[in-house]
C-alpha positions in Angstrom: -5.2 14.5 -59.2 -4.3 17.8 -57.5 -7.6 17.8 -55.9 -6.7 14.6 -54.6 -3.3 15.8 -53.9 -4.7 18.5 -51.9 -7.2 16.6 -49.9 -4.6 14.3 -48.6 -2.6 17.3 -47.6 -5.7 18.6 -46.0 -6.1 15.6 -43.9 -2.5 14.9 -42.5 -2.5 17.0 -39.8 -5.6 15.3 -39.0 -3.7 11.8 -39.2 -0.7 12.8 -37.2 -2.6 14.3 -34.3 -4.9 11.1 -34.3 -1.4 8.9 -34.1 -0.3 11.1 -31.7 -3.0 10.5 -29.1 -3.1 6.9 -29.3 0.7 6.6 -28.3 0.6 5.2 -24.5 1.9 6.6 -22.1 4.8 5.0 -20.3 5.5 4.0 -16.6 8.3 2.0 -15.2 8.0 0.2 -12.4 11.1 0.0 -10.1 11.5 -2.7 -7.4 14.0 -3.4 -4.9 17.2 -5.9 -5.8 17.4 -6.7 -2.6 15.8 -9.4 -1.5 16.7 -13.2 -0.9 15.0 -16.2 -0.6 11.4 -15.0 -0.5 12.6 -12.6 2.4 14.0 -15.1 4.5 17.6 -13.8 4.1 17.2 -10.4 2.9 13.8 -8.4 2.7 12.9 -8.1 -0.8 9.8 -6.4 -2.4 6.1 -6.5 -1.8 4.3 -8.7 -4.6 1.0 -7.7 -3.6 1.7 -3.7 -4.1 3.5 -5.0 -7.8 0.7 -6.9 -8.9 -2.2 -4.6 -7.8 -0.2 -1.0 -9.5 0.6 -2.9 -12.5 -3.1 -4.3 -13.2 -4.4 -1.0 -12.4 -2.0 0.4 -15.2 -2.3 -2.5 -17.9 -5.9 -2.2 -17.8 -5.8 1.2 -18.1 -3.4 0.9 -21.2 -0.5 2.2 -20.4 2.7 0.5 -21.6 5.1 -1.0 -18.7 8.5 -1.6 -17.5 10.2 -3.0 -14.6 13.8 -2.1 -13.4 15.8 -2.7 -10.5 19.1 -1.3 -9.6 20.9 -4.8 -10.7 18.3 -5.8 -13.4 17.8 -9.7 -13.8 15.4 -11.7 -11.3 13.9 -9.9 -8.7 12.9 -11.8 -5.4 10.0 -10.6 -3.3 8.9 -10.9 -0.1 6.4 -14.2 1.2 3.0 -13.3 -0.1 -0.7 -15.3 -0.3 -0.4 -16.5 -3.9 -4.6 -16.9 -3.4 -5.2 -13.2 -3.0 -7.3 -12.4 -6.2 -4.9 -9.7 -7.6 -1.9 -12.0 -7.3 -3.8 -15.0 -8.8 -4.5 -12.9 -12.3 -0.6 -12.0 -12.0 0.8 -15.2 -11.7 -1.4 -16.2 -14.5 0.2 -13.2 -16.9 3.5 -14.7 -18.4 4.4 -10.9 -19.7 4.1 -9.5 -16.7 6.1 -12.3 -14.9 8.7 -12.6 -17.7 9.4 -8.5 -16.8 10.1 -9.9 -13.4 12.6 -12.0 -14.1 14.4 -10.1 -16.4 13.9 -6.5 -14.6 16.0 -3.7 -16.5 19.2 -2.6 -14.9 18.2 1.2 -13.8 21.7 2.2 -15.4 20.3 0.9 -18.8 17.4 3.0 -18.6 16.8 6.1 -20.8 14.4 8.3 -18.7 13.4 10.1 -21.6 11.1 7.2 -22.7 9.0 7.4 -19.5 5.9 9.4 -18.5 6.2 8.1 -15.0 7.8 6.2 -12.6 6.1 3.8 -9.5 8.5 2.8 -7.0 7.1 -0.1 -5.3 7.6 -0.6 -1.7 8.6 -3.6 0.4 11.1 -3.5 3.3 14.4 -4.5 0.5 13.5 -1.0 -0.7 15.2 1.0 2.6 18.3 -1.1 1.6 19.4 -0.6 -1.9 16.6 2.3 -3.5 18.1 5.4 -1.8 21.7 4.6 -2.7 21.5 3.8 -6.4 22.6 6.4 -8.8 21.0 5.5 -11.7 17.6 5.3 -10.1 18.4 8.8 -9.0 19.5 10.1 -12.2 15.8 8.9 -13.6 13.7 10.4 -11.2 15.8 13.6 -11.3 14.9 13.7 -15.1 11.4 12.9 -14.5 11.7 15.9 -12.2 13.0 18.4 -14.5 10.2 17.4 -17.4 7.2 18.8 -17.8 3.8 16.5 -17.5 5.5 13.9 -15.4 4.5 11.6 -12.6 6.9 10.6 -9.9 5.3 7.9 -7.5 6.1 5.5 -4.9 3.9 3.3 -1.9 4.5 2.1 1.7 8.5 2.4 1.8 8.9 3.3 -1.9 9.7 6.9 -1.0 13.0 5.8 0.4 14.2 6.4 -3.3 13.7 10.0 -3.5 15.3 10.7 0.0 19.0 11.6 -1.2 18.3 13.3 -4.2 18.9 16.9 -4.8 18.5 19.5 -7.4 20.5 22.8 -7.2 21.6 21.6 -3.9 18.1 21.4 -2.4 16.5 18.0 -2.0 13.6 17.8 -4.4 11.1 16.5 -1.7 11.7 19.4 0.4 8.4 21.3 0.6 6.4 18.5 -1.0 3.4 17.1 0.7 4.3 13.2 0.9 3.3 9.9 2.9 4.7 6.7 2.9 5.2 3.8 5.6 5.0 5.9 8.9 7.1 4.8 12.3 3.7 3.6 13.6 3.4 1.2 11.0 7.4 0.2 11.5 6.6 -0.2 15.3 3.1 -2.5 14.3 4.5 -4.7 11.8 8.4 -3.4 10.6 9.9 -5.6 14.0 11.8 -8.4 12.2 14.1 -5.7 9.8 13.1 -2.9 11.2 16.3 -2.6 13.7 19.0 -2.9 10.4 17.3 -0.2 8.3 19.2 2.6 7.7 16.9 5.2 8.8 13.2 5.7 9.5 11.6 6.3 6.4 9.0 8.8 8.0 11.9 10.6 10.3 14.0 11.1 7.1 11.5 12.5 4.7 10.9 15.3 7.2 14.1 15.6 7.9 14.5 16.4 4.1 11.7 18.9 4.1 8.9 16.9 3.2 5.5 17.6 4.3 4.5 14.3 5.8 0.7 13.1 5.9 -0.6 10.3 6.9 -3.7 8.3 8.5 -4.2 5.3 10.7 -1.7 2.4 10.6 -2.8 0.0 7.6 -5.4 2.1 5.8 -5.6 4.1 2.7 -3.8 7.5 1.9 -2.4 8.6 -1.0 -0.7 12.1 -1.2 -0.9 14.3 -4.5 1.5 16.9 -4.4 3.1 18.6 -7.9 3.7 15.9 -9.8 4.6 13.6 -6.9 2.1 10.7 -5.9 2.4 8.6 -2.7 0.9 5.9 -1.1 1.2 5.4 2.5 1.3 1.4 3.0 0.0 -1.7 1.2 -3.9 -0.6 1.4 -2.7 2.5 -0.5 -2.0 0.7 -3.5 -4.9 0.8 -6.1 -5.5 4.1 -5.3 -2.0 5.4 -5.8 -1.8 3.6 -8.9 -5.1 5.1 -9.9 -3.7 8.5 -9.2 -0.7 8.2 -11.3 -3.3 7.3 -14.4 -5.5 10.1 -13.3 -2.3 12.4 -13.3 -1.2 11.6 -16.6 -4.2 13.0 -17.9 -6.3 9.9 -18.3 -9.7 8.6 -16.6 -9.0 5.3 -14.5 -11.9 2.6 -15.9 -14.0 1.3 -13.3 -13.2 -1.9 -11.4 -14.2 -4.3 -8.9 -12.7 -3.5 -5.2 -11.2 -6.3 -4.3 -12.2 -7.7 -0.3 -9.1 -6.7 1.4 -9.3 -3.3 -0.4 -12.9 -3.0 0.3 -12.7 -4.2 4.2 -9.8 -1.7 4.9 -12.3 1.2 3.5 -14.9 -0.2 5.8 -12.3 0.2 9.0 -11.8 3.9 7.7 -15.4 4.3 7.7 -16.2 2.7 11.2 -12.8 4.9 12.5 -13.5 7.9 10.8 -17.3 7.6 12.1 -18.3 8.3 8.5 -20.7 5.1 9.1 -22.7 4.1 12.2 -22.2 0.8 14.1 -25.6 -0.2 13.4 -24.8 0.3 9.5 -21.8 -1.9 9.6 -23.2 -4.7 11.3 -26.3 -4.8 8.6 -23.4 -4.0 6.2 -21.7 -7.7 7.0 -25.1 -9.5 7.7 -25.8 -8.6 4.1 -22.6 -8.8 2.3 -20.5 -11.0 4.7 -18.9 -12.8 1.3 -17.6 -9.5 0.1 -15.2 -9.1 3.0 -12.1 -10.0 4.7 -13.6 -10.8 7.9 -10.1 -11.9 9.4 -8.7 -8.9 8.3 -11.4 -6.5 9.9 -10.7 -8.9 13.3 -6.8 -8.3 13.3 -7.3 -4.6 12.5 -9.3 -4.3 15.9 -6.4 -6.4 17.5 -4.0 -4.1 16.3 -5.7 -1.0 17.5 -6.3 -2.3 20.8 -2.5 -2.9 21.1 -1.6 0.6 19.8 -4.0 2.4 21.6 -3.6 1.6 25.6 -3.4 5.1 26.5 -6.5 6.4 24.5 -9.6 5.1 25.5 -11.5 6.6 22.3 -9.0 4.4 20.1 -9.8 1.3 22.6 -13.5 1.8 22.1 -13.2 1.8 18.1 -10.5 -1.5 18.8 -13.3 -3.1 20.6 -15.9 -2.7 18.1 -14.3 -4.1 15.4 -13.5 -7.0 17.1 -16.8 -7.3 18.1 -18.8 -6.8 14.8 -16.6 -10.0 13.7 -17.5 -11.9 16.4 -20.4 -13.4 14.7 -18.2 -14.4 11.7 -14.8 -15.4 13.0 -13.8 -16.9 16.5 -10.2 -16.8 17.9 -9.8 -17.5 21.7 -6.6 -15.0 22.0 -8.4 -12.3 19.9 -11.7 -12.7 22.8 -8.8 -13.1 25.7 -7.5 -9.3 24.6 -11.4 -8.3 24.2 -12.3 -9.8 27.8 -9.0 -7.6 29.0 -9.6 -4.9 27.2 -13.4 -4.6 28.3 -11.8 -4.7 32.1 -9.6 -1.7 31.4 -12.5 -0.2 30.4 -14.2 -0.9 33.8 -17.1 -3.3 31.3 -16.8 -5.9 34.2 -20.0 -7.7 33.2 -18.5 -8.0 29.5 -15.3 -9.1 30.7 -16.5 -11.8 32.8 -18.8 -12.9 30.3 -16.2 -13.7 27.6 -14.2 -15.3 30.4 -16.6 -17.9 31.3 -17.2 -18.4 27.7 -13.5 -19.6 27.1 -13.2 -21.2 30.3 -16.6 -23.3 29.2 -14.7 -24.3 25.7 -11.9 -25.4 27.9 -9.7 -22.5 26.4 -7.2 -20.3 27.8 -8.6 -21.5 30.9 -5.8 -20.3 33.6 -5.6 -16.8 32.1 -9.6 -16.7 31.8 -9.6 -17.5 35.5 -7.0 -15.2 36.4 -8.8 -12.3 34.8 -12.0 -13.3 36.9 -9.8 -13.1 40.1 -8.5 -9.7 39.1 -12.3 -8.6 38.1 -13.3 -10.0 41.8 
């Protein structure tokens, strides 16, 4: 009996250690309460960002709670229910229940969490920076060891007013978020009502702002802060949170839009050649969002009117999609861009192609006159 008792006592530390290592890490996802009528009346949170981050946290065995300033049901902006990550989430009754019954930030005991992940969306600009309870949660994590403070897109707005010892907690911290260029290109509906520009405010608070080209993946890890620049930074930022918690992210298949964003980035950074890109799309068209690549080329052209090299990059992206996607307005812009680059023969060819198809004839004929 004595020997048996002694054996149990010897095993006890091992048992306790095993139990401790099985305890799940816990992340608090925070979304804006501001949205109304799917963003038509007031902007809310981005469902795409929530679903992608949530699925990564779930698949990496993290325990997840969802909070908002007001608590209760929260409204996202309009989103595409057919995107694969949204489809998966919409079939997850537990995840949907978390969004229907978010915890009010005032009720949160921050000691219970290892990480916070602030989801973006334009609504985040209106309520998250001014929520004292959210500030207390972030400050709690800031003061504790082995914790992670993270966000994506407009999510860093939650950090801009938080002080510790009379200093902003983001002072001297490398961060990213939805940048001014992205606001100019994609934020026109609500940006004039914003209480501040996110990039400008982060810099004013002493943050070292990092960014890549608009709507491409950028994740910055600085101390306990993990931030993603925009929606296409969501998956990598969520996986960076997993890594920062000392876990190895599980392998997963890339989503088509995610893969397409990385494809664009490789072309713009010249990590891959146009010849490679042509072959890749020819072999694996179904793995890419062709319209997304075409749309990116369109916006790249619009954003690069004074930069010849960037104009050429925009043209290259659009032309990569021509065998798979047709849009007359995109073709007209391509023709006008070729004309501005002194590629007159290419411009004429596209204009004549549009006229032959009885599309945008007046604008195409005008362009031909200018070329002559």
